N, C-alpha and C positions, 0 to 999 in steps of 0.2 A: 187814429194812431193808437197802437197798443200802449196801455198805461205803463208798461215796463220801460218805455222810452221817454217817459216824462220825468225829468230830473228836478230836484229842488236845489236852491242856491243858499250858500251861507258864506260869510266872510272868514278868511283865514288870516289872522293878523290884520295889518293895515294895507297889504299890497297883494292880496290874492283872493280869488273866488274859488270855492269848491262846488262843483256840480255833482250831486249825489243821486244815483239811480237806486231802484230797489236792491236790497242786499242779496243778490243772487249771483252765483257764478254761472253766467249765461254768455255763450259765445256771441249771440246776436247783439246783446247789450254792449259787450266789449268791442265788437266790430263798429257799432254806432259811435262809441267813444273815440275810436281811432278815425272814423269819418269826420267827427267834429274837429279833431286835431288838424286834419287836412283842410277843412273849411276855414278854420281860424287862420291857418298859415296863408291860404290863398286870398283871404279877405284883407289880410294885413291890418287888423284892428289897431287903431291908434293906442299906443301905450302898452299893448300886450307884449310881454317879453318871452315867457316860457310856458309850455304846457306839460303837465305831468299826468299821463294816463295810468290808471290802475284797474283792478278788477271791475269795480262798479262806481268808480269816482273819476272825475277829471278836475285837476287843480290848475287854475290859470293865474299866473303871476303877472302883475302889471306895475308900471311906473306911476306912482301916485302924483308925480309932478306933471304928468301928461294926461291922466284920466283919473277916474275914481270908480269905486265899487259899483255904483248904480249904472254908470255908462257901460261898464263891461258886461254887467248882467243883461242890460237891454240888448246889447249886440249878440250875446250868447243865445238869448231867447229867440231872436230872429233866425239864427243859424240852426237852431233845434226845431223850429216850428214845422219845417217841411218833413221831419222824420227821417228815418234811414233811407238811403238810396235803394231804388228798386232795379234789380238786374244790372247793377253797376258796382259790384263789390270789388274791393281792392284785390288784385291778384297776389296771393300770399307766396312768399318764398318758403319752400320746404327744404330744409337743410338735413341731409343724411349725415348722422354722426356715428362713427364706429365706436362700439362699446364692448369691452371684454367683461363678461360676467363670470370669469374664473373666480374660484373661492379665495384666491389671493387678494382680489379686489372687492368681491361681493361679501363684505363683512357681515351683512344682516340677511343674506339670502336664505339661510337655513331657518332663521326665526320667522321670516316672512312666509316661507313655505309651511311651517308648522302652524302659524296663526291663520293662514288662509285655507289650510287643509289641501294644498296643492303640492305637487312635486317641485323640486328646484327647477327642473327643465320646463315645467308648465308656467312657473312664475316668469322665467326669462322669455318664454314664448308670448305670454300675455303682455308683458311690459314692452316688448319690441315690435308688436304687431300693429300699433296705432300711431297715427300722427298726432302730436301734441301741440295745441295752440299756446303760444306765449302770451299770457294775459297781461303780464307786467314785468318790468325789470326792477330789481331793488335789492336791499340787504347789503350787497357789495357790488362793485363793478362786474358786469357780465352775468350776474345771477338771474336766471330766468324762472319765473313762476309759471308752470305749465299744467294744463289739464285737457280733458278730464281723464284721470286714471281709471281704468276699468274697475268697476265696483268690487269685483272679486279680489282685487289687490289692496283694498282699503286697509290701512293700519296706522294707528297713531304714532306720533313721534316717540323717540326714546324718552324715558322718564329722566334720564341723566344724559345731557349732551356730551359728546366727546370733546376733549380739549383741542384736538386737531383732526380735521378731515382733509385728506390729500386733495390737491388740485386735480380737477378732472373727474372727481367722484360723482356718480349718478345716484340720486336718492329718491325716496318717496315719503310722503307725509299726508295722511288723510286722502283726499281726492287729488292731491297734487304730485307732480314729479318735477325734479329740478337738477341743476348741475352746479357743482362747486367750482368756480373759475380759478380760485386761488385757495391755498391751504388756509383753513380757518376753523374755529369751533363750529360745531353743528350737531343737531339732534335728529336729522332725518335718517331713515333706514337706508343703508348703502347697499345697492344691488350690483354695482360694477364701476368701471372707470373708462373714460375715454383717453386715448393717447394724444388727442388734438389739444393744442394750447388754446384755451378759451379766452384768456385775457393776458395781456402783456402791457406794462406801462408805456412802452414805446409804440403801442398800437391801441390807443385808448378806446376806439370803437370796436365792440365785439363783432363776431361774425353774424350775429342775429340780433333782431330787435323785437320789441312788442308788436304783435300782429303777425309775425312769422310763425312757422310751424317747424317742429323738430321730429325727425324719424330716427330711431335708434337701430343701428345695424350691428348685430352680434358678430364679434370676431374672436379668434383664438388668442391664447397668450402669446404665441409666436408672432401673430400679426400685430398684436399690441406692441411688442418689443420693437418690431421693424418700423412701424409708423412713429413710435415715440422717438426712436433714434433719429429719424428724418426731421422730426419737429424740433429737436434740440439743436439742429444745424442751422435753423432759419435765423 
């Protein structure tokens, strides 16, 4: 088995185990982490309560009145020993998300174009031509960390984060792209905005989860306004 699938174990407080794989942003490693989540769920390991997958780690929370760190580690070792599944990968959901890259929404498009020595049109084309894997969810409800961004678009975060980034904003940072589900402070470079409601407290589960993929579909300002008006009626 490839060494990148060999994880190490460490305690996180008194009621969690963290499995750490090599510090790589690797789609195969991330897929293996999500396979482990499925195996843990189907095995129903005694005392295990929650799993938290991330880029190259998996945190497993347990009830210490029902089990302990060593028993959980033993169970995880057994599940990991067979390695990643062969020819049986989870069928990913690919969600097409409309995005308006108009200058009214793409606050950093011009800066990104200047930094990457591309035209604004080419930045939009490069950003919207790929499917992006959701490696992990975090930061706030519905915020998806996705990759990998085309290398030609790599650009660091803003030196000074904005006090408020509007809900639906689509940004990039380094090798990642992501979506702001609610208005919040943020330092990512904003390329556009989606009219789709990404998160609502009455609908706690977002439209997408870690392991899914997102495809951005460019739309006009008029299309944005039309879809946004429909979303507000829901």
